[in-house]
C-alpha positions as CSV (number, residue, x, y, z in Angstrom):
1,M,0.0,0.0,0.0
2,L,2.8,2.4,0.9
3,A,4.6,1.7,-2.4
4,S,1.4,2.3,-4.4
5,Q,0.8,5.6,-2.5
6,A,4.4,6.7,-3.2
7,A,4.0,5.9,-6.9
8,G,0.8,7.9,-6.9
9,L,2.5,10.9,-5.3
10,Q,5.2,10.7,-7.9
11,R,2.6,10.6,-10.7
12,A,1.0,13.6,-9.1
13,G,4.2,15.5,-9.4
14,A,6.2,14.8,-6.2
15,D,9.9,15.1,-6.9
16,I,11.0,13.5,-3.6
17,I,9.4,10.8,-1.4
18,A,9.9,10.2,2.3
19,M,8.0,8.4,5.1
20,A,7.9,10.3,8.4
21,T,8.0,7.2,10.5
22,N,10.8,4.9,11.7
23,T,9.0,1.6,11.9
24,M,7.4,1.8,8.4
25,H,10.8,2.1,6.9
26,K,10.8,-1.7,7.0
27,C,8.8,-1.2,3.8
28,A,11.3,1.3,2.3
29,P,12.8,-1.2,-0.2
30,Q,9.3,-1.8,-1.7
31,V,8.6,1.9,-1.9
32,I,12.0,2.6,-3.5
33,D,11.4,-0.1,-6.1
34,N,8.2,1.6,-7.2
35,I,9.4,5.1,-7.7
36,T,12.1,6.9,-9.7
37,V,12.4,10.1,-7.7
38,P,14.8,10.3,-4.7
39,F,13.7,8.7,-1.5
40,I,15.1,10.3,1.7
41,H,15.6,7.4,4.1
42,I,15.3,8.2,7.8
43,V,18.2,5.8,8.7
44,D,20.6,7.4,6.2
45,A,19.9,10.9,7.6
46,L,20.4,9.5,11.1
47,A,23.7,7.8,10.1
48,T,25.0,11.1,8.7
49,S,24.3,12.8,12.0
50,L,25.8,10.1,14.1
51,K,28.9,9.9,12.0
52,A,29.3,13.7,12.0
53,D,29.5,13.6,15.8
54,Y,31.7,10.4,15.8
55,H,29.1,8.3,17.5
56,S,29.2,4.6,16.5
57,Q,27.5,2.7,19.3
58,P,24.0,4.2,19.9
59,L,21.3,2.8,22.0
60,L,18.1,2.5,19.9
61,L,14.8,3.3,21.7
62,A,11.9,2.5,19.4
63,T,9.0,0.1,18.8
64,R,9.8,-3.6,19.2
65,F,9.6,-3.9,15.4
66,T,12.3,-1.3,14.9
67,M,14.5,-2.6,17.7
68,E,14.2,-6.3,17.0
69,Q,13.9,-6.6,13.2
70,S,17.0,-6.1,11.1
71,F,15.9,-3.4,8.6
72,Y,17.1,-0.5,10.8
73,R,20.1,-2.0,12.5
74,D,21.5,-3.6,9.3
75,R,21.3,-0.3,7.4
76,L,23.2,1.5,10.2
77,A,25.7,-1.4,10.4
78,A,26.4,-1.0,6.7
79,Q,27.5,2.5,7.6
80,G,29.8,1.4,10.5
81,I,27.4,2.0,13.3
82,T,26.7,-0.8,15.8
83,V,23.2,-0.4,17.4
84,I,22.6,-1.4,21.0
85,I,19.1,-2.4,22.0
86,P,17.6,-2.8,25.5
87,D,17.1,-6.3,26.9
88,E,13.8,-8.0,26.1
89,P,11.8,-6.9,29.2
90,D,12.8,-3.3,28.6
91,R,12.0,-3.6,24.9
92,L,8.5,-4.9,25.8
93,K,8.0,-2.1,28.3
94,L,9.2,0.6,25.9
95,H,6.9,-0.8,23.1
96,D,4.0,-0.7,25.6
97,I,4.8,2.9,26.6
98,I,4.9,3.9,22.9
99,F,1.6,2.4,21.9
100,N,-0.4,2.6,25.1
101,E,0.8,6.0,26.3
102,L,2.6,8.1,23.7
103,C,0.4,7.3,20.8
104,K,-2.5,8.5,23.0
105,G,-0.8,11.7,24.1
106,I,0.0,10.3,27.6
107,M,3.3,11.1,29.1
108,T,4.0,10.0,32.7
109,D,6.9,10.6,35.0
110,T,7.1,6.8,35.6
111,S,7.7,6.2,31.9
112,R,10.1,9.1,31.7
113,K,12.1,7.7,34.6
114,F,12.1,4.2,33.0
115,C,13.6,5.5,29.8
116,S,16.1,7.6,31.7
117,D,17.2,4.5,33.7
118,V,17.5,2.4,30.5
119,I,19.7,5.2,29.0
120,K,21.9,5.5,32.0
121,E,22.4,1.7,32.4
122,T,23.2,1.3,28.7
123,G,25.6,4.2,28.8
124,R,27.5,2.4,31.6
125,H,27.7,-0.6,29.2
126,G,29.1,1.1,26.2
127,A,26.4,3.2,24.4
128,D,27.8,6.5,23.3
129,S,24.5,8.1,22.3
130,V,20.8,7.5,22.0
131,I,18.6,7.2,19.0
132,L,15.0,8.4,19.6
133,G,13.8,6.0,17.0
134,C,10.1,6.5,17.2
135,T,8.3,9.7,16.1
136,E,6.4,9.8,19.4
137,I,9.3,9.1,21.8
138,C,10.6,12.7,21.6
139,M,7.5,13.7,23.5
140,L,8.8,11.8,26.5
141,I,12.6,12.2,26.1
142,N,14.0,15.3,24.5
143,A,17.3,16.0,23.0
144,T,18.4,18.0,26.1
145,S,18.0,15.0,28.5
146,P,21.1,14.2,30.4
147,A,23.3,11.1,30.3
148,L,24.1,10.6,26.6
149,P,23.7,12.7,23.4
150,M,20.3,12.3,21.9
151,Y,19.4,11.9,18.2
152,D,15.8,12.7,17.5
153,T,15.1,11.0,14.2
154,T,11.9,13.0,13.5
155,R,13.9,16.3,13.6
156,I,16.9,14.8,11.7
157,H,14.7,13.4,9.0
158,A,12.8,16.7,8.6
159,T,16.0,18.6,8.4
160,A,17.4,16.2,5.7
161,L,14.2,16.8,3.7
162,V,14.4,20.5,3.9
163,D,18.2,20.4,3.0
164,F,17.4,18.2,0.0
165,A,14.6,20.5,-1.1
166,L,16.8,23.6,-0.8
167,T,19.7,22.2,-2.9
Protein backbone atom coordinates (compact mmCIF):
# COMPACT_ATOMS: atom_id res chain seq x y z
CA MET A 1 0.00 0.00 0.00
CA LEU A 2 2.81 2.44 0.85
CA ALA A 3 4.61 1.68 -2.41
CA SER A 4 1.42 2.30 -4.35
CA GLN A 5 0.82 5.59 -2.53
CA ALA A 6 4.40 6.72 -3.17
CA ALA A 7 4.05 5.93 -6.88
CA GLY A 8 0.80 7.89 -6.89
CA LEU A 9 2.51 10.87 -5.30
CA GLN A 10 5.22 10.71 -7.93
CA ARG A 11 2.61 10.59 -10.73
CA ALA A 12 0.95 13.64 -9.13
CA GLY A 13 4.23 15.55 -9.41
CA ALA A 14 6.19 14.84 -6.23
CA ASP A 15 9.91 15.08 -6.90
CA ILE A 16 10.96 13.52 -3.59
CA ILE A 17 9.44 10.83 -1.38
CA ALA A 18 9.87 10.21 2.34
CA MET A 19 8.04 8.39 5.11
CA ALA A 20 7.87 10.33 8.37
CA THR A 21 8.00 7.21 10.51
CA ASN A 22 10.78 4.91 11.68
CA THR A 23 8.96 1.58 11.89
CA MET A 24 7.39 1.79 8.45
CA HIS A 25 10.85 2.13 6.93
CA LYS A 26 10.81 -1.66 7.00
CA CYS A 27 8.77 -1.17 3.80
CA ALA A 28 11.27 1.29 2.30
CA PRO A 29 12.76 -1.20 -0.21
CA GLN A 30 9.32 -1.82 -1.74
CA VAL A 31 8.63 1.92 -1.91
CA ILE A 32 12.02 2.63 -3.51
CA ASP A 33 11.42 -0.13 -6.07
CA ASN A 34 8.18 1.57 -7.16
CA ILE A 35 9.43 5.12 -7.66
CA THR A 36 12.10 6.85 -9.72
CA VAL A 37 12.38 10.08 -7.71
CA PRO A 38 14.76 10.27 -4.74
CA PHE A 39 13.69 8.66 -1.47
CA ILE A 40 15.09 10.26 1.68
CA HIS A 41 15.62 7.38 4.11
CA ILE A 42 15.35 8.21 7.80
CA VAL A 43 18.20 5.83 8.71
CA ASP A 44 20.59 7.42 6.20
CA ALA A 45 19.87 10.88 7.62
CA LEU A 46 20.42 9.49 11.13
CA ALA A 47 23.69 7.81 10.14
CA THR A 48 24.98 11.07 8.69
CA SER A 49 24.27 12.84 12.00
CA LEU A 50 25.80 10.09 14.15
CA LYS A 51 28.94 9.91 12.03
CA ALA A 52 29.33 13.70 12.01
CA ASP A 53 29.52 13.55 15.81
CA TYR A 54 31.73 10.42 15.83
CA HIS A 55 29.11 8.25 17.54
CA SER A 56 29.20 4.60 16.51
CA GLN A 57 27.46 2.69 19.34
CA PRO A 58 24.04 4.24 19.89
CA LEU A 59 21.25 2.85 22.02
CA LEU A 60 18.09 2.50 19.94
CA LEU A 61 14.80 3.33 21.68
CA ALA A 62 11.87 2.51 19.41
CA THR A 63 9.01 0.11 18.81
CA ARG A 64 9.81 -3.58 19.16
CA PHE A 65 9.60 -3.90 15.39
CA THR A 66 12.31 -1.30 14.87
CA MET A 67 14.51 -2.58 17.70
CA GLU A 68 14.17 -6.29 16.96
CA GLN A 69 13.88 -6.56 13.20
CA SER A 70 17.00 -6.11 11.13
CA PHE A 71 15.89 -3.44 8.64
CA TYR A 72 17.05 -0.54 10.81
CA ARG A 73 20.10 -2.04 12.52
CA ASP A 74 21.47 -3.55 9.29
CA ARG A 75 21.25 -0.25 7.44
CA LEU A 76 23.18 1.47 10.23
CA ALA A 77 25.69 -1.42 10.43
CA ALA A 78 26.40 -1.00 6.71
CA GLN A 79 27.54 2.52 7.59
CA GLY A 80 29.81 1.41 10.45
CA ILE A 81 27.35 1.98 13.30
CA THR A 82 26.68 -0.77 15.83
CA VAL A 83 23.25 -0.40 17.39
CA ILE A 84 22.63 -1.42 21.00
CA ILE A 85 19.11 -2.39 21.97
CA PRO A 86 17.63 -2.80 25.45
CA ASP A 87 17.12 -6.28 26.86
CA GLU A 88 13.81 -8.02 26.10
CA PRO A 89 11.83 -6.95 29.20
CA ASP A 90 12.84 -3.34 28.60
CA ARG A 91 11.97 -3.60 24.88
CA LEU A 92 8.52 -4.90 25.80
CA LYS A 93 7.96 -2.12 28.31
CA LEU A 94 9.16 0.57 25.90
CA HIS A 95 6.91 -0.80 23.14
CA ASP A 96 3.98 -0.70 25.59
CA ILE A 97 4.79 2.89 26.56
CA ILE A 98 4.89 3.94 22.91
CA PHE A 99 1.58 2.36 21.90
CA ASN A 100 -0.44 2.61 25.11
CA GLU A 101 0.76 6.00 26.28
CA LEU A 102 2.62 8.14 23.75
CA CYS A 103 0.38 7.32 20.77
CA LYS A 104 -2.51 8.46 22.98
CA GLY A 105 -0.77 11.65 24.06
CA ILE A 106 -0.04 10.34 27.57
CA MET A 107 3.34 11.13 29.11
CA THR A 108 4.02 9.98 32.66
CA ASP A 109 6.90 10.59 35.02
CA THR A 110 7.09 6.83 35.58
CA SER A 111 7.70 6.20 31.89
CA ARG A 112 10.12 9.11 31.66
CA LYS A 113 12.11 7.68 34.59
CA PHE A 114 12.06 4.19 33.04
CA CYS A 115 13.57 5.54 29.81
CA SER A 116 16.11 7.60 31.72
CA ASP A 117 17.16 4.51 33.70
CA VAL A 118 17.54 2.45 30.50
CA ILE A 119 19.68 5.19 28.98
CA LYS A 120 21.91 5.51 32.04
CA GLU A 121 22.36 1.74 32.37
CA THR A 122 23.16 1.28 28.69
CA GLY A 123 25.58 4.18 28.81
CA ARG A 124 27.47 2.39 31.58
CA HIS A 125 27.72 -0.61 29.25
CA GLY A 126 29.09 1.10 26.15
CA ALA A 127 26.41 3.16 24.44
CA ASP A 128 27.82 6.50 23.28
CA SER A 129 24.51 8.10 22.26
CA VAL A 130 20.76 7.48 22.05
CA ILE A 131 18.55 7.19 18.97
CA LEU A 132 15.03 8.42 19.62
CA GLY A 133 13.85 5.99 16.97
CA CYS A 134 10.12 6.53 17.16
CA THR A 135 8.34 9.70 16.10
CA GLU A 136 6.43 9.77 19.40
CA ILE A 137 9.31 9.10 21.79
CA CYS A 138 10.62 12.66 21.59
CA MET A 139 7.46 13.68 23.49
CA LEU A 140 8.81 11.76 26.49
CA ILE A 141 12.55 12.18 26.10
CA ASN A 142 13.95 15.30 24.54
CA ALA A 143 17.32 16.02 23.03
CA THR A 144 18.39 17.96 26.13
CA SER A 145 17.96 15.00 28.46
CA PRO A 146 21.12 14.21 30.45
CA ALA A 147 23.33 11.12 30.31
CA LEU A 148 24.06 10.64 26.59
CA PRO A 149 23.72 12.71 23.39
CA MET A 150 20.26 12.26 21.87
CA TYR A 151 19.40 11.89 18.18
CA ASP A 152 15.76 12.75 17.47
CA THR A 153 15.08 10.97 14.18
CA THR A 154 11.95 13.03 13.54
CA ARG A 155 13.92 16.27 13.61
CA ILE A 156 16.90 14.78 11.75
CA HIS A 157 14.70 13.41 8.97
CA ALA A 158 12.75 16.66 8.59
CA THR A 159 16.02 18.61 8.39
CA ALA A 160 17.35 16.23 5.72
CA LEU A 161 14.18 16.75 3.68
CA VAL A 162 14.44 20.53 3.89
CA ASP A 163 18.17 20.41 3.04
CA PHE A 164 17.42 18.23 -0.02
CA ALA A 165 14.60 20.52 -1.15
CA LEU A 166 16.78 23.61 -0.84
CA THR A 167 19.70 22.21 -2.86
